[in-house]
N, CA, C and O atoms as a GROMACS GRO file, in nm:
protein
  580
    1UNK      N    1  -0.492  -0.546  -2.668
    1UNK     CA    2  -0.418  -0.562  -2.544
    1UNK      C    3  -0.515  -0.557  -2.426
    1UNK      O    4  -0.603  -0.471  -2.421
    2UNK      N    5  -0.499  -0.648  -2.332
    2UNK     CA    6  -0.587  -0.651  -2.216
    2UNK      C    7  -0.551  -0.540  -2.119
    2UNK      O    8  -0.444  -0.479  -2.128
    3UNK      N    9  -0.642  -0.515  -2.026
    3UNK     CA   10  -0.616  -0.409  -1.929
    3UNK      C   11  -0.497  -0.444  -1.839
    3UNK      O   12  -0.426  -0.355  -1.793
    4UNK      N   13  -0.473  -0.574  -1.813
    4UNK     CA   14  -0.358  -0.616  -1.733
    4UNK      C   15  -0.229  -0.580  -1.805
    4UNK      O   16  -0.135  -0.529  -1.743
    5UNK      N   17  -0.225  -0.605  -1.935
    5UNK     CA   18  -0.104  -0.573  -2.012
    5UNK      C   19  -0.081  -0.422  -2.019
    5UNK      O   20   0.033  -0.376  -2.011
    6UNK      N   21  -0.188  -0.346  -2.034
    6UNK     CA   22  -0.173  -0.200  -2.042
    6UNK      C   23  -0.120  -0.145  -1.910
    6UNK      O   24  -0.027  -0.065  -1.909
    7UNK      N   25  -0.180  -0.189  -1.799
    7UNK     CA   26  -0.134  -0.143  -1.668
    7UNK      C   27   0.010  -0.186  -1.643
    7UNK      O   28   0.089  -0.107  -1.591
    8UNK      N   29   0.045  -0.308  -1.678
    8UNK     CA   30   0.183  -0.356  -1.661
    8UNK      C   31   0.279  -0.275  -1.748
    8UNK      O   32   0.391  -0.246  -1.705
    9UNK      N   33   0.239  -0.239  -1.867
    9UNK     CA   34   0.324  -0.158  -1.954
    9UNK      C   35   0.347  -0.019  -1.896
    9UNK      O   36   0.457   0.034  -1.903
   10UNK      N   37   0.243   0.038  -1.839
   10UNK     CA   38   0.255   0.170  -1.775
   10UNK      C   39   0.350   0.161  -1.655
   10UNK      O   40   0.436   0.248  -1.637
   11UNK      N   41   0.336   0.056  -1.574
   11UNK     CA   42   0.425   0.037  -1.459
   11UNK      C   43   0.569   0.018  -1.507
   11UNK      O   44   0.662   0.071  -1.446
   12UNK      N   45   0.588  -0.056  -1.616
   12UNK     CA   46   0.721  -0.076  -1.670
   12UNK      C   47   0.785   0.057  -1.711
   12UNK      O   48   0.901   0.082  -1.680
   13UNK      N   49   0.708   0.141  -1.779
   13UNK     CA   50   0.761   0.271  -1.823
   13UNK      C   51   0.796   0.359  -1.702
   13UNK      O   52   0.901   0.423  -1.701
   14UNK      N   53   0.710   0.361  -1.602
   14UNK     CA   54   0.737   0.440  -1.481
   14UNK      C   55   0.862   0.389  -1.412
   14UNK      O   56   0.946   0.469  -1.369
   15UNK      N   57   0.877   0.256  -1.400
   15UNK     CA   58   0.995   0.199  -1.336
   15UNK      C   59   1.122   0.229  -1.416
   15UNK      O   60   1.227   0.254  -1.358
   16UNK      N   61   1.112   0.225  -1.548
   16UNK     CA   62   1.228   0.254  -1.632
   16UNK      C   63   1.272   0.400  -1.617
   16UNK      O   64   1.391   0.428  -1.604
   17UNK      N   65   1.178   0.492  -1.618
   17UNK     CA   66   1.210   0.634  -1.601
   17UNK      C   67   1.267   0.658  -1.462
   17UNK      O   68   1.365   0.731  -1.447
   18UNK      N   69   1.206   0.598  -1.360
   18UNK     CA   70   1.254   0.608  -1.222
   18UNK      C   71   1.398   0.560  -1.211
   18UNK      O   72   1.482   0.626  -1.149
   19UNK      N   73   1.427   0.446  -1.270
   19UNK     CA   74   1.562   0.389  -1.264
   19UNK      C   75   1.661   0.476  -1.340
   19UNK      O   76   1.772   0.500  -1.292
   20UNK      N   77   1.622   0.524  -1.455
   20UNK     CA   78   1.712   0.606  -1.538
   20UNK      C   79   1.749   0.735  -1.467
   20UNK      O   80   1.867   0.769  -1.457
   21UNK      N   81   1.650   0.807  -1.417
   21UNK     CA   82   1.678   0.935  -1.352
   21UNK      C   83   1.737   0.916  -1.212
   21UNK      O   84   1.812   1.003  -1.166
   22UNK      N   85   1.706   0.808  -1.146
   22UNK     CA   86   1.758   0.783  -1.013
   22UNK      C   87   1.906   0.749  -1.010
   22UNK      O   88   1.971   0.766  -0.907
   23UNK      N   89   1.961   0.701  -1.121
   23UNK     CA   90   2.103   0.667  -1.126
   23UNK      C   91   2.192   0.789  -1.111
   23UNK      O   92   2.305   0.777  -1.064
   24UNK      N   93   2.144   0.903  -1.151
   24UNK     CA   94   2.228   1.023  -1.146
   24UNK      C   95   2.216   1.098  -1.014
   24UNK      O   96   2.283   1.200  -0.996
   25UNK      N   97   2.134   1.050  -0.922
   25UNK     CA   98   2.115   1.118  -0.793
   25UNK      C   99   2.235   1.094  -0.703
   25UNK      O  100   2.273   0.979  -0.680
   26UNK      N  101   2.294   1.201  -0.652
   26UNK     CA  102   2.409   1.188  -0.562
   26UNK      C  103   2.392   1.285  -0.446
   26UNK      O  104   2.324   1.387  -0.456
   27UNK      N  105   2.456   1.251  -0.334
   27UNK     CA  106   2.462   1.338  -0.218
   27UNK      C  107   2.605   1.340  -0.169
   27UNK      O  108   2.684   1.251  -0.202
   28UNK      N  109   2.640   1.441  -0.090
   28UNK     CA  110   2.778   1.456  -0.045
   28UNK      C  111   2.806   1.383   0.086
   28UNK      O  112   2.919   1.388   0.135
   29UNK      N  113   2.708   1.315   0.142
   29UNK     CA  114   2.729   1.244   0.267
   29UNK      C  115   2.658   1.109   0.260
   29UNK      O  116   2.580   1.084   0.168
   30UNK      N  117   2.685   1.023   0.354
   30UNK     CA  118   2.612   0.898   0.364
   30UNK      C  119   2.690   0.779   0.313
   30UNK      O  120   2.812   0.776   0.321
   31UNK      N  121   2.618   0.683   0.262
   31UNK     CA  122   2.672   0.555   0.221
   31UNK      C  123   2.770   0.570   0.106
   31UNK      O  124   2.755   0.658   0.022
   32UNK      N  125   2.870   0.483   0.103
   32UNK     CA  126   2.971   0.485  -0.003
   32UNK      C  127   2.906   0.458  -0.139
   32UNK      O  128   2.943   0.520  -0.239
   33UNK      N  129   2.812   0.367  -0.142
   33UNK     CA  130   2.746   0.335  -0.268
   33UNK      C  131   2.656   0.449  -0.316
   33UNK      O  132   2.636   0.466  -0.437
   34UNK      N  133   2.602   0.525  -0.225
   34UNK     CA  134   2.517   0.637  -0.261
   34UNK      C  135   2.372   0.596  -0.278
   34UNK      O  136   2.341   0.477  -0.282
   35UNK      N  137   2.284   0.694  -0.286
   35UNK     CA  138   2.141   0.665  -0.294
   35UNK      C  139   2.096   0.610  -0.429
   35UNK      O  140   1.986   0.557  -0.441
   36UNK      N  141   2.180   0.620  -0.532
   36UNK     CA  142   2.140   0.571  -0.663
   36UNK      C  143   2.125   0.419  -0.665
   36UNK      O  144   2.054   0.365  -0.750
   37UNK      N  145   2.191   0.350  -0.574
   37UNK     CA  146   2.179   0.204  -0.568
   37UNK      C  147   2.036   0.164  -0.531
   37UNK      O  148   1.985   0.064  -0.579
   38UNK      N  149   1.973   0.244  -0.444
   38UNK     CA  150   1.835   0.214  -0.404
   38UNK      C  151   1.742   0.215  -0.524
   38UNK      O  152   1.653   0.131  -0.534
   39UNK      N  153   1.762   0.309  -0.616
   39UNK     CA  154   1.675   0.314  -0.734
   39UNK      C  155   1.694   0.190  -0.820
   39UNK      O  156   1.598   0.142  -0.882
   40UNK      N  157   1.815   0.137  -0.825
   40UNK     CA  158   1.838   0.014  -0.900
   40UNK      C  159   1.772  -0.106  -0.830
   40UNK      O  160   1.715  -0.193  -0.896
   41UNK      N  161   1.780  -0.108  -0.697
   41UNK     CA  162   1.722  -0.219  -0.621
   41UNK      C  163   1.570  -0.222  -0.637
   41UNK      O  164   1.511  -0.330  -0.638
   42UNK      N  165   1.508  -0.107  -0.650
   42UNK     CA  166   1.362  -0.101  -0.667
   42UNK      C  167   1.323  -0.106  -0.815
   42UNK      O  168   1.229  -0.176  -0.852
   43UNK      N  169   1.394  -0.032  -0.898
   43UNK     CA  170   1.354  -0.017  -1.038
   43UNK      C  171   1.371  -0.140  -1.124
   43UNK      O  172   1.284  -0.172  -1.204
   44UNK      N  173   1.482  -0.210  -1.109
   44UNK     CA  174   1.507  -0.326  -1.196
   44UNK      C  175   1.407  -0.439  -1.169
   44UNK      O  176   1.350  -0.491  -1.264
   45UNK      N  177   1.383  -0.478  -1.043
   45UNK     CA  178   1.279  -0.581  -1.023
   45UNK      C  179   1.141  -0.534  -1.068
   45UNK      O  180   1.062  -0.615  -1.118
   46UNK      N  181   1.109  -0.406  -1.051
   46UNK     CA  182   0.979  -0.356  -1.096
   46UNK      C  183   0.967  -0.368  -1.248
   46UNK      O  184   0.861  -0.404  -1.300
   47UNK      N  185   1.076  -0.340  -1.320
   47UNK     CA  186   1.073  -0.355  -1.465
   47UNK      C  187   1.060  -0.502  -1.504
   47UNK      O  188   0.984  -0.536  -1.594
   48UNK      N  189   1.135  -0.591  -1.436
   48UNK     CA  190   1.128  -0.733  -1.468
   48UNK      C  191   0.989  -0.790  -1.442
   48UNK      O  192   0.935  -0.863  -1.525
   49UNK      N  193   0.932  -0.757  -1.326
   49UNK     CA  194   0.801  -0.812  -1.292
   49UNK      C  195   0.690  -0.756  -1.380
   49UNK      O  196   0.602  -0.830  -1.424
   50UNK      N  197   0.692  -0.625  -1.406
   50UNK     CA  198   0.589  -0.568  -1.493
   50UNK      C  199   0.607  -0.614  -1.637
   50UNK      O  200   0.510  -0.635  -1.709
   51UNK      N  201   0.732  -0.631  -1.679
   51UNK     CA  202   0.757  -0.684  -1.814
   51UNK      C  203   0.706  -0.826  -1.829
   51UNK      O  204   0.654  -0.862  -1.935
   52UNK      N  205   0.719  -0.906  -1.723
   52UNK     CA  206   0.667  -1.043  -1.730
   52UNK      C  207   0.514  -1.043  -1.739
   52UNK      O  208   0.456  -1.133  -1.800
   53UNK      N  209   0.448  -0.944  -1.679
   53UNK     CA  210   0.303  -0.935  -1.690
   53UNK      C  211   0.259  -0.890  -1.830
   53UNK      O  212   0.149  -0.924  -1.874
   54UNK      N  213   0.344  -0.814  -1.898
   54UNK     CA  214   0.311  -0.776  -2.035
   54UNK      C  215   0.319  -0.899  -2.125
   54UNK      O  216   0.232  -0.920  -2.211
   55UNK      N  217   0.423  -0.980  -2.106
   55UNK     CA  218   0.442  -1.098  -2.190
   55UNK      C  219   0.346  -1.211  -2.150
   55UNK      O  220   0.287  -1.276  -2.236
   56UNK      N  221   0.331  -1.234  -2.020
   56UNK     CA  222   0.246  -1.342  -1.969
   56UNK      C  223   0.140  -1.284  -1.876
   56UNK      O  224   0.154  -1.293  -1.754
   57UNK      N  225   0.034  -1.226  -1.930
   57UNK     CA  226  -0.067  -1.165  -1.842
   57UNK      C  227  -0.139  -1.272  -1.759
   57UNK      O  228  -0.160  -1.384  -1.804
   58UNK      N  229  -0.176  -1.233  -1.639
   58UNK     CA  230  -0.248  -1.324  -1.550
   58UNK      C  231  -0.393  -1.336  -1.590
   58UNK      O  232  -0.437  -1.279  -1.689
   59UNK      N  233  -0.466  -1.412  -1.512
   59UNK     CA  234  -0.609  -1.430  -1.537
   59UNK      C  235  -0.688  -1.307  -1.498
   59UNK      O  236  -0.632  -1.200  -1.474
   60UNK      N  237  -0.817  -1.324  -1.493
   60UNK     CA  238  -0.904  -1.213  -1.457
   60UNK      C  239  -0.881  -1.168  -1.314
   60UNK      O  240  -0.854  -1.249  -1.226
   61UNK      N  241  -0.892  -1.040  -1.291
   61UNK     CA  242  -0.870  -0.983  -1.160
   61UNK      C  243  -1.004  -0.939  -1.103
   61UNK      O  244  -1.083  -0.874  -1.172
   62UNK      N  245  -1.030  -0.974  -0.978
   62UNK     CA  246  -1.153  -0.934  -0.912
   62UNK      C  247  -1.120  -0.836  -0.801
   62UNK      O  248  -1.018  -0.850  -0.733
   63UNK      N  249  -1.207  -0.738  -0.783
   63UNK     CA  250  -1.188  -0.643  -0.675
   63UNK      C  251  -1.209  -0.713  -0.541
   63UNK      O  252  -1.288  -0.806  -0.529
   64UNK      N  253  -1.136  -0.666  -0.444
   64UNK     CA  254  -1.153  -0.720  -0.309
   64UNK      C  255  -1.290  -0.680  -0.255
   64UNK      O  256  -1.350  -0.582  -0.300
   65UNK      N  257  -1.338  -0.756  -0.159
   65UNK     CA  258  -1.466  -0.724  -0.097
   65UNK      C  259  -1.457  -0.598  -0.013
   65UNK      O  260  -1.349  -0.544   0.010
   66UNK      N  261  -1.572  -0.552   0.033
   66UNK     CA  262  -1.579  -0.428   0.110
   66UNK      C  263  -1.494  -0.434   0.236
   66UNK      O  264  -1.427  -0.336   0.270
   67UNK      N  265  -1.495  -0.548   0.306
   67UNK     CA  266  -1.417  -0.560   0.430
   67UNK      C  267  -1.268  -0.544   0.403
   67UNK      O  268  -1.198  -0.480   0.482
   68UNK      N  269  -1.220  -0.601   0.294
   68UNK     CA  270  -1.078  -0.588   0.261
   68UNK      C  271  -1.042  -0.445   0.222
   68UNK      O  272  -0.935  -0.396   0.257
   69UNK      N  273  -1.131  -0.379   0.150
   69UNK     CA  274  -1.105  -0.240   0.112
   69UNK      C  275  -1.103  -0.149   0.235
   69UNK      O  276  -1.023  -0.056   0.242
   70UNK      N  277  -1.190  -0.176   0.332
   70UNK     CA  278  -1.191  -0.097   0.455
   70UNK      C  279  -1.060  -0.118   0.532
   70UNK      O  280  -1.002  -0.023   0.583
   71UNK      N  281  -1.013  -0.244   0.539
   71UNK     CA  282  -0.885  -0.272   0.607
   71UNK      C  283  -0.769  -0.201   0.537
   71UNK      O  284  -0.679  -0.150   0.603
   72UNK      N  285  -0.771  -0.198   0.405
   72UNK     CA  286  -0.667  -0.129   0.331
   72UNK      C  287  -0.672   0.021   0.358
   72UNK      O  288  -0.568   0.085   0.374
   73UNK      N  289  -0.791   0.078   0.363
   73UNK     CA  290  -0.805   0.221   0.392
   73UNK      C  291  -0.755   0.252   0.533
   73UNK      O  292  -0.690   0.355   0.555
   74UNK      N  293  -0.786   0.164   0.629
   74UNK     CA  294  -0.736   0.184   0.766
   74UNK      C  295  -0.585   0.175   0.769
   74UNK      O  296  -0.520   0.254   0.838
   75UNK      N  297  -0.527   0.080   0.696
   75UNK     CA  298  -0.381   0.066   0.692
   75UNK      C  299  -0.316   0.192   0.633
   75UNK      O  300  -0.212   0.237   0.683
   76UNK      N  301  -0.375   0.248   0.530
   76UNK     CA  302  -0.322   0.372   0.472
   76UNK      C  303  -0.333   0.486   0.572
   76UNK      O  304  -0.240   0.567   0.585
   77UNK      N  305  -0.444   0.493   0.644
   77UNK     CA  306  -0.461   0.597   0.746
   77UNK      C  307  -0.357   0.581   0.857
   77UNK      O  308  -0.304   0.681   0.907
   78UNK      N  309  -0.327   0.457   0.896
   78UNK     CA  310  -0.224   0.432   0.998
   78UNK      C  311  -0.088   0.479   0.948
   78UNK      O  312  -0.013   0.541   1.023
   79UNK      N  313  -0.055   0.450   0.823
   79UNK     CA  314   0.074   0.493   0.767
   79UNK      C  315   0.083   0.646   0.759
   79UNK      O  316   0.188   0.703   0.789
   80UNK      N  317  -0.025   0.711   0.720
   80UNK     CA  318  -0.025   0.858   0.716
   80UNK      C  319  -0.013   0.915   0.857
   80UNK      O  320   0.059   1.013   0.879
   81UNK      N  321  -0.082   0.854   0.953
   81UNK     CA  322  -0.071   0.898   1.091
   81UNK      C  323   0.069   0.881   1.145
   81UNK      O  324   0.117   0.964   1.222
   82UNK      N  325   0.136   0.774   1.105
   82UNK     CA  326   0.275   0.751   1.146
   82UNK      C  327   0.365   0.865   1.096
   82UNK      O  328   0.446   0.920   1.170
   83UNK      N  329   0.349   0.899   0.969
   83UNK     CA  330   0.430   1.008   0.913
   83UNK      C  331   0.401   1.140   0.983
   83UNK      O  332   0.492   1.220   1.004
   84UNK      N  333   0.277   1.163   1.020
   84UNK     CA  334   0.237   1.287   1.086
   84UNK      C  335   0.284   1.292   1.231
   84UNK      O  336   0.316   1.399   1.282
   85UNK      N  337   0.288   1.177   1.300
   85UNK     CA  338   0.323   1.173   1.442
   85UNK      C  339   0.469   1.141   1.472
   85UNK      O  340   0.509   1.140   1.588
   86UNK      N  341   0.548   1.114   1.370
   86UNK     CA  342   0.687   1.073   1.393
   86UNK      C  343   0.768   1.180   1.467
   86UNK      O  344   0.838   1.148   1.563
   87UNK      N  345   0.760   1.304   1.425
   87UNK     CA  346   0.836   1.411   1.493
   87UNK      C  347   0.780   1.445   1.631
   87UNK      O  348   0.857   1.458   1.725
   88UNK      N  349   0.648   1.461   1.645
   88UNK     CA  350   0.598   1.496   1.778
   88UNK      C  351   0.618   1.388   1.883
   88UNK      O  352   0.646   1.419   1.999
   89UNK      N  353   0.606   1.260   1.846
   89UNK     CA  354   0.616   1.152   1.943
   89UNK      C  355   0.755   1.092   1.955
   89UNK      O  356   0.789   1.035   2.059
   90UNK      N  357   0.835   1.104   1.851
   90UNK     CA  358   0.965   1.038   1.848
   90UNK      C  359   0.953   0.902   1.782
   90UNK      O  360   0.843   0.849   1.766
   91UNK      N  361   1.067   0.846   1.742
   91UNK     CA  362   1.067   0.722   1.666
   91UNK      C  363   1.007   0.603   1.740
   91UNK      O  364   0.919   0.537   1.684
   92UNK      N  365   1.049   0.573   1.864
   92UNK     CA  366   0.997   0.451   1.928
   92UNK      C  367   0.846   0.453   1.951
   92UNK      O  368   0.779   0.353   1.926
   93UNK      N  369   0.791   0.563   1.998
   93UNK     CA  370   0.647   0.568   2.025
   93UNK      C  371   0.565   0.563   1.897
   93UNK      O  372   0.465   0.491   1.889
   94UNK      N  373   0.607   0.639   1.796
   94UNK     CA  374   0.534   0.638   1.670
   94UNK      C  375   0.543   0.502   1.602
   94UNK      O  376   0.445   0.454   1.546
   95UNK      N  377   0.660   0.439   1.607
   95UNK     CA  378   0.678   0.308   1.546
   95UNK      C  379   0.601   0.202   1.624
   95UNK      O  380   0.546   0.109   1.564
   96UNK      N  381   0.596   0.214   1.756
   96UNK     CA  382   0.513   0.125   1.837
   96UNK      C  383   0.368   0.131   1.791
   96UNK      O  384   0.304   0.028   1.771
   97UNK      N  385   0.316   0.252   1.774
   97UNK     CA  386   0.179   0.268   1.727
   97UNK      C  387   0.158   0.211   1.589
   97UNK      O  388   0.056   0.146   1.562
   98UNK      N  389   0.253   0.234   1.499
   98UNK     CA  390   0.243   0.184   1.362
   98UNK      C  391   0.239   0.032   1.360
   98UNK      O  392   0.147  -0.027   1.301
   99UNK      N  393   0.336  -0.032   1.422
   99UNK     CA  394   0.345  -0.177   1.416
   99UNK      C  395   0.226  -0.242   1.487
   99UNK      O  396   0.168  -0.338   1.436
  100UNK      N  397   0.190  -0.190   1.603
  100UNK     CA  398   0.076  -0.246   1.676
  100UNK      C  399  -0.054  -0.231   1.598
  100UNK      O  400  -0.130  -0.327   1.586
  101UNK      N  401  -0.078  -0.113   1.543
  101UNK     CA  402  -0.202  -0.090   1.469
  101UNK      C  403  -0.208  -0.175   1.343
  101UNK      O  404  -0.313  -0.232   1.312
  102UNK      N  405  -0.097  -0.184   1.269
  102UNK     CA  406  -0.098  -0.265   1.148
  102UNK      C  407  -0.117  -0.412   1.180
  102UNK      O  408  -0.186  -0.484   1.107
  103UNK      N  409  -0.057  -0.459   1.290
  103UNK     CA  410  -0.075  -0.599   1.329
  103UNK      C  411  -0.221  -0.626   1.364
  103UNK      O  412  -0.274  -0.732   1.329
  104UNK      N  413  -0.286  -0.533   1.431
  104UNK     CA  414  -0.428  -0.551   1.465
  104UNK      C  415  -0.514  -0.545   1.339
  104UNK      O  416  -0.607  -0.625   1.324
  105UNK      N  417  -0.484  -0.452   1.249
  105UNK     CA  418  -0.561  -0.441   1.125
  105UNK      C  419  -0.547  -0.568   1.041
  105UNK      O  420  -0.642  -0.610   0.975
  106UNK      N  421  -0.430  -0.630   1.045
  106UNK     CA  422  -0.408  -0.752   0.969
  106UNK      C  423  -0.464  -0.876   1.039
  106UNK      O  424  -0.446  -0.988   0.990
  107UNK      N  425  -0.531  -0.858   1.152
  107UNK     CA  426  -0.600  -0.968   1.216
  107UNK      C  427  -0.527  -1.031   1.333
  107UNK      O  428  -0.565  -1.139   1.378
  108UNK      N  429  -0.425  -0.967   1.383
  108UNK     CA  430  -0.351  -1.022   1.496
  108UNK      C  431  -0.422  -1.003   1.629
  108UNK      O  432  -0.509  -0.917   1.642
  109UNK      N  433  -0.384  -1.083   1.724
  109UNK     CA  434  -0.434  -1.071   1.861
  109UNK      C  435  -0.387  -0.937   1.917
  109UNK      O  436  -0.272  -0.899   1.894
  110UNK      N  437  -0.473  -0.866   1.989
  110UNK     CA  438  -0.440  -0.731   2.036
  110UNK      C  439  -0.322  -0.731   2.131
  110UNK      O  440  -0.233  -0.646   2.119
  111UNK      N  441  -0.319  -0.824   2.227
  111UNK     CA  442  -0.209  -0.827   2.324
  111UNK      C  443  -0.077  -0.861   2.254
  111UNK      O  444   0.025  -0.797   2.280
  112UNK      N  445  -0.080  -0.960   2.166
  112UNK     CA  446   0.042  -0.997   2.094
  112UNK      C  447   0.088  -0.884   2.002
  112UNK      O  448   0.208  -0.863   1.986
  113UNK      N  449  -0.006  -0.812   1.944
  113UNK     CA  450   0.028  -0.698   1.857
  113UNK      C  451   0.097  -0.588   1.936
  113UNK      O  452   0.192  -0.527   1.888
  114UNK      N  453   0.049  -0.561   2.057
  114UNK     CA  454   0.112  -0.459   2.141
  114UNK      C  455   0.252  -0.501   2.185
  114UNK      O  456   0.344  -0.419   2.186
  115UNK      N  457   0.269  -0.628   2.219
  115UNK     CA  458   0.402  -0.678   2.257
  115UNK      C  459   0.496  -0.671   2.137
  115UNK      O  460   0.611  -0.629   2.151
  116UNK      N  461   0.448  -0.710   2.020
  116UNK     CA  462   0.528  -0.702   1.898
  116UNK      C  463   0.568  -0.557   1.869
  116UNK      O  464   0.684  -0.530   1.837
  117UNK      N  465   0.473  -0.466   1.881
  117UNK     CA  466   0.502  -0.324   1.858
  117UNK      C  467   0.608  -0.271   1.952
  117UNK      O  468   0.697  -0.198   1.909
  118UNK      N  469   0.599  -0.307   2.080
  118UNK     CA  470   0.698  -0.260   2.178
  118UNK      C  471   0.835  -0.318   2.147
  118UNK      O  472   0.934  -0.244   2.146
  119UNK      N  473   0.841  -0.447   2.121
  119UNK     CA  474   0.971  -0.512   2.096
  119UNK      C  475   1.034  -0.460   1.967
  119UNK      O  476   1.153  -0.429   1.964
  120UNK      N  477   0.956  -0.450   1.861
  120UNK     CA  478   1.011  -0.409   1.732
  120UNK      C  479   1.051  -0.261   1.732
  120UNK      O  480   1.153  -0.226   1.673
  121UNK      N  481   0.973  -0.175   1.795
  121UNK     CA  482   1.007  -0.033   1.792
  121UNK      C  483   1.138  -0.007   1.865
  121UNK      O  484   1.222   0.070   1.817
  122UNK      N  485   1.156  -0.069   1.980
  122UNK     CA  486   1.283  -0.050   2.052
  122UNK      C  487   1.399  -0.115   1.979
  122UNK      O  488   1.508  -0.058   1.973
  123UNK      N  489   1.377  -0.233   1.922
  123UNK     CA  490   1.482  -0.300   1.846
  123UNK      C  491   1.524  -0.218   1.726
  123UNK      O  492   1.643  -0.203   1.699
  124UNK      N  493   1.427  -0.164   1.653
  124UNK     CA  494   1.461  -0.083   1.536
  124UNK      C  495   1.532   0.046   1.576
  124UNK      O  496   1.624   0.089   1.507
  125UNK      N  497   1.492   0.108   1.688
  125UNK     CA  498   1.560   0.229   1.732
  125UNK      C  499   1.705   0.199   1.768
  125UNK      O  500   1.795   0.273   1.729
  126UNK      N  501   1.727   0.091   1.841
  126UNK     CA  502   1.865   0.053   1.877
  126UNK      C  503   1.945   0.023   1.751
  126UNK      O  504   2.060   0.066   1.739
  127UNK      N  505   1.886  -0.050   1.659
  127UNK     CA  506   1.958  -0.083   1.535
  127UNK      C  507   1.998   0.041   1.458
  127UNK      O  508   2.114   0.057   1.422
  128UNK      N  509   1.902   0.129   1.432
  128UNK     CA  510   1.932   0.247   1.352
  128UNK      C  511   2.014   0.351   1.427
  128UNK      O  512   2.113   0.401   1.374
  129UNK      N  513   1.974   0.384   1.549
  129UNK     CA  514   2.039   0.493   1.620
  129UNK      C  515   2.173   0.451   1.682
  129UNK      O  516   2.273   0.520   1.664
  130UNK      N  517   2.174   0.341   1.753
  130UNK     CA  518   2.293   0.303   1.828
  130UNK      C  519   2.394   0.224   1.744
  130UNK      O  520   2.514   0.248   1.754
  131UNK      N  521   2.346   0.130   1.663
  131UNK     CA  522   2.438   0.043   1.589
  131UNK      C  523   2.480   0.105   1.457
  131UNK      O  524   2.599   0.111   1.426
  132UNK      N  525   2.384   0.151   1.377
  132UNK     CA  526   2.416   0.207   1.246
  132UNK      C  527   2.454   0.354   1.251
  132UNK      O  528   2.506   0.408   1.153
  133UNK      N  529   2.429   0.421   1.363
  133UNK     CA  530   2.467   0.561   1.377
  133UNK      C  531   2.378   0.658   1.301
  133UNK      O  532   2.422   0.769   1.270
  134UNK      N  533   2.255   0.619   1.271
  134UNK     CA  534   2.161   0.709   1.205
  134UNK      C  535   2.075   0.772   1.314
  134UNK      O  536   1.990   0.704   1.370
  135UNK      N  537   2.095   0.899   1.345
  135UNK     CA  538   2.028   0.960   1.461
  135UNK      C  539   1.876   0.966   1.445
  135UNK      O  540   1.824   1.021   1.348
  136UNK      N  541   1.808   0.910   1.544
  136UNK     CA  542   1.662   0.915   1.551
  136UNK      C  543   1.624   0.965   1.690
  136UNK      O  544   1.679   0.919   1.790
  137UNK      N  545   1.532   1.057   1.695
  137UNK     CA  546   1.490   1.112   1.823
  137UNK      C  547   1.419   1.004   1.904
  137UNK      O  548   1.324   0.942   1.856
  138UNK      N  549   1.465   0.982   2.028
  138UNK     CA  550   1.398   0.884   2.113
  138UNK      C  551   1.262   0.936   2.157
  138UNK      O  552   1.163   0.863   2.155
  139UNK      N  553   1.257   1.062   2.196
  139UNK     CA  554   1.132   1.127   2.231
  139UNK      C  555   1.114   1.248   2.141
  139UNK      O  556   1.211   1.318   2.110
  140UNK      N  557   0.991   1.273   2.099
  140UNK     CA  558   0.963   1.385   2.012
  140UNK      C  559   0.955   1.516   2.087
  140UNK      O  560   0.977   1.521   2.208
  141UNK      N  561   0.924   1.621   2.014
  141UNK     CA  562   0.922   1.754   2.075
  141UNK      C  563   0.809   1.772   2.174
  141UNK      O  564   0.812   1.868   2.251
  142UNK      N  565   0.709   1.687   2.174
  142UNK     CA  566   0.601   1.698   2.273
  142UNK      C  567   0.648   1.665   2.414
  142UNK      O  568   0.586   1.708   2.511
  143UNK      N  569   0.756   1.590   2.426
  143UNK     CA  570   0.803   1.545   2.557
  143UNK      C  571   0.923   1.624   2.608
  143UNK      O  572   0.979   1.590   2.712
  144UNK      N  573   0.962   1.728   2.538
  144UNK     CA  574   1.080   1.804   2.578
  144UNK      C  575   1.049   1.918   2.673
  144UNK      O  576   1.140   1.989   2.718
  145UNK      N  577   0.923   1.936   2.704
  145UNK     CA  578   0.887   2.035   2.803
  145UNK      C  579   0.875   2.168   2.748
  145UNK      O  580   0.845   2.262   2.820
   0.00000   0.00000   0.00000
């Protein structure tokens, strides 16, 4: 068995266990369908895609160059920073930083990335907080005085 097939088989097993145990997860509040539907939405395609790699493995895989690995490391650092700054800054400011930084890391124009970050962060806050009724802090605890 090639390394692609072995890795795909491992991913398939993880996705199957995730889907199996996730079906029994319930909470007393929230969506009518419940959180177990999310595990099906993620787990079933993961099993199908990894299963297809076991049956039909792809060609040889090459590691990305140093520049791509550095961009990936920066993207991971941005995501970790977002999780760390979400409460202190609030949703719109932290999301603005996340979207703008990721757009710049992915090669976007700096000015367009900042405009995109501003527009998307406010749009997402309005969507989640005002329309869907999922409370998100507009300003974090650093701005409450």
